[in-house]
Backbone bond lengths (Angstrom), bond angles and torsions (degrees), N, CA, C in turn:
res aa  C-N    CA-C-N  psi(-1)  N-CA   C-N-CA  omega(-1)  CA-C   N-CA-C  phi
1 X - - - 1.455 - - 1.528 108.82 -
2 X 1.320 115.22 146.52 1.460 120.91 -178.49 1.528 110.79 -71.29
3 X 1.332 115.97 144.48 1.462 121.55 178.12 1.525 112.28 -105.58
4 X 1.315 116.34 -31.79 1.464 120.98 -177.55 1.524 109.31 -84.05
5 X 1.316 115.65 142.77 1.472 121.13 -175.75 1.518 112.27 -57.10
6 X 1.329 117.65 -41.92 1.462 120.51 -179.11 1.529 111.11 -66.98
7 X 1.332 116.15 -34.35 1.463 120.34 178.38 1.527 110.64 -70.61
8 X 1.333 116.12 -36.25 1.468 120.08 176.63 1.528 110.31 -64.21
9 X 1.325 115.71 -43.64 1.467 120.41 178.63 1.521 110.12 -62.92
10 X 1.328 117.32 -43.90 1.460 121.76 178.57 1.531 110.63 -58.89
11 X 1.321 116.79 -41.68 1.460 121.17 179.33 1.525 110.40 -63.65
12 X 1.340 117.07 -41.18 1.467 120.92 176.97 1.522 110.87 -62.88
13 X 1.329 115.74 -44.86 1.460 120.20 -179.43 1.530 111.13 -64.65
14 X 1.320 116.07 -41.40 1.459 120.49 -179.11 1.527 110.82 -61.85
15 X 1.319 116.50 -41.04 1.469 120.45 179.39 1.528 110.49 -66.81
16 X 1.319 117.16 -41.32 1.466 121.32 179.03 1.526 110.42 -63.31
17 X 1.341 116.70 -43.99 1.459 120.63 178.42 1.519 111.41 -65.55
18 X 1.330 116.41 -39.01 1.465 120.46 179.81 1.524 110.23 -61.17
19 X 1.327 117.10 -46.05 1.464 120.50 -179.44 1.523 111.20 -64.34
20 X 1.327 117.01 -38.44 1.463 120.52 178.52 1.528 110.17 -65.59
21 X 1.333 116.30 -42.59 1.463 120.56 -179.76 1.524 111.76 -65.78
22 X 1.327 116.97 -32.11 1.469 120.54 177.78 1.528 110.09 -61.95
23 X 1.327 116.87 -42.65 1.465 119.53 179.68 1.520 110.97 -65.77
24 X 1.329 116.72 -38.17 1.459 120.03 178.99 1.526 111.12 -67.25
25 X 1.330 115.87 -40.80 1.460 120.42 179.09 1.524 110.08 -64.63
26 X 1.330 116.80 -37.37 1.461 121.45 177.59 1.523 110.44 -63.22
27 X 1.339 116.51 -39.46 1.457 120.91 -179.78 1.525 111.37 -61.20
28 X 1.330 116.90 -43.03 1.462 120.20 -178.78 1.527 110.53 -70.67
29 X 1.317 117.21 -38.74 1.464 120.31 179.54 1.519 111.52 -66.78
30 X 1.328 116.85 -38.06 1.466 120.73 177.93 1.515 111.03 -63.96
31 X 1.332 116.81 -40.50 1.459 121.06 179.59 1.521 110.52 -63.57
32 X 1.331 116.72 -43.31 1.468 121.22 -179.98 1.529 110.10 -67.98
33 X 1.329 116.33 -40.23 1.463 120.58 179.93 1.524 111.02 -62.13
34 X 1.325 117.18 -36.97 1.456 121.71 179.22 1.530 110.45 -63.72
35 X 1.322 116.75 -39.99 1.468 121.04 177.74 1.519 110.35 -65.48
36 X 1.330 116.19 -47.09 1.472 120.33 -177.84 1.520 111.62 -63.54
37 X 1.319 116.29 -35.96 1.465 120.49 178.49 1.532 110.22 -64.33
38 X 1.333 116.78 -41.88 1.465 120.96 179.18 1.521 110.77 -67.72
39 X 1.334 117.12 -37.53 1.467 120.41 178.57 1.522 110.38 -64.37
40 X 1.320 117.17 -44.98 1.463 121.40 -179.48 1.522 111.42 -65.00
41 X 1.340 116.49 -32.20 1.466 120.37 178.57 1.522 111.63 -78.15
42 X 1.333 116.68 -11.75 1.456 120.37 178.83 1.522 113.90 81.51
43 X 1.328 116.43 20.05 1.463 121.28 -179.10 1.525 108.79 -98.61
44 X 1.331 116.05 93.30 1.455 120.96 -174.93 1.529 112.47 -66.48
45 X 1.339 117.04 -42.57 1.462 119.79 -178.90 1.523 111.15 -63.44
46 X 1.340 115.15 -42.65 1.468 120.21 179.78 1.526 110.46 -65.69
47 X 1.332 116.04 -40.29 1.463 120.52 179.36 1.526 110.57 -65.06
48 X 1.336 116.62 -41.19 1.465 120.43 -179.75 1.529 111.08 -65.63
49 X 1.331 116.92 -41.66 1.465 119.17 179.59 1.532 110.64 -68.85
50 X 1.330 117.27 -36.69 1.463 120.77 176.84 1.529 110.21 -65.78
51 X 1.333 116.44 -36.07 1.466 120.63 178.03 1.523 110.69 -66.00
52 X 1.330 116.38 -42.15 1.468 120.37 178.47 1.531 110.73 -63.52
53 X 1.333 116.16 -35.01 1.467 119.98 178.44 1.531 111.35 -74.74
54 X 1.328 117.06 -32.82 1.467 121.03 -175.45 1.525 112.43 -80.10
55 X 1.317 117.53 -27.04 1.468 120.59 -176.17 1.531 112.80 -57.17
56 X 1.342 119.90 -49.91 1.463 117.96 178.24 1.530 113.40 -66.15
57 X 1.330 116.90 -29.07 1.472 120.17 177.45 1.525 109.20 -65.42
58 X 1.332 115.76 -46.67 1.462 120.82 179.83 1.528 110.13 -62.16
59 X 1.332 116.38 -44.26 1.465 120.27 -178.81 1.529 111.72 -64.64
60 X 1.325 117.05 -37.37 1.469 118.76 179.54 1.524 110.96 -69.05
61 X 1.325 117.57 -30.60 1.465 120.27 177.17 1.530 110.64 -69.55
62 X 1.343 116.03 -29.81 1.467 119.43 174.72 1.522 108.95 -65.78
63 X 1.335 117.22 -45.13 1.462 121.04 -179.56 1.524 111.98 -63.71
64 X 1.333 117.10 -30.33 1.462 121.06 179.64 1.535 112.02 -84.67
65 X 1.333 116.85 -8.36 1.457 120.23 178.31 1.514 113.91 84.07
66 X 1.326 117.66 16.60 1.466 120.74 -179.33 1.529 110.17 -77.87
67 X 1.334 117.10 -40.15 1.463 121.84 175.79 1.528 108.44 -128.55
68 X 1.320 115.58 153.74 1.465 121.35 178.23 1.518 109.31 -74.26
69 X 1.325 116.61 149.60 1.459 120.10 -175.68 1.526 112.18 -63.90
70 X 1.335 117.90 -34.41 1.467 119.88 178.67 1.526 110.76 -70.52
71 X 1.329 116.55 -36.77 1.461 121.48 176.74 1.527 109.69 -61.79
72 X 1.332 116.62 -45.68 1.455 121.09 -179.82 1.521 110.56 -64.19
73 X 1.324 116.93 -43.87 1.465 121.34 -179.70 1.527 110.63 -62.70
74 X 1.324 116.22 -41.21 1.464 120.48 179.88 1.524 110.92 -64.83
75 X 1.332 116.41 -44.89 1.466 119.73 179.95 1.520 111.65 -64.08
76 X 1.344 117.06 -43.24 1.468 120.42 179.22 1.520 110.24 -63.27
77 X 1.319 116.50 -41.40 1.466 121.02 -179.82 1.527 111.28 -63.30
78 X 1.315 116.45 -44.91 1.471 120.33 -178.90 1.523 111.61 -66.64
79 X 1.336 116.61 -41.22 1.470 119.92 178.76 1.517 110.22 -65.18
80 X 1.337 116.98 -43.03 1.449 121.04 179.68 1.522 111.29 -63.10
81 X 1.332 116.53 -39.74 1.467 121.07 178.32 1.530 110.83 -64.66
82 X 1.332 116.12 -38.85 1.473 119.39 178.56 1.513 110.82 -66.23
83 X 1.334 116.50 -37.99 1.474 119.85 178.98 1.522 110.01 -66.37
84 X 1.335 117.22 -44.66 1.463 121.01 -178.81 1.533 112.28 -68.29
85 X 1.334 116.61 -25.76 1.463 120.62 -179.30 1.528 111.86 -76.15
86 X 1.354 116.51 -14.05 1.458 119.03 -179.53 1.529 109.47 -68.48
87 X 1.326 116.16 139.25 1.470 120.57 -176.98 1.523 110.67 -77.16
């Protein structure tokens, strides 16, 4: 445990930021899960609309520093390819 006042404050701030980031990470995972669920069900229209809704969520998480921009681009590309591959 921290002994210095500034270190104690830093620990408090770090915990607060961690909890906030957890909620943001959950938001992006839920959006991706919704797309994958629609793909597995074979609902192309639903998957495409979920992808359109998830894209700005993913991009905003990049701006907040929750995920790396290349990671986000790769995930969006793979999801989009899976949607387009549906018959």
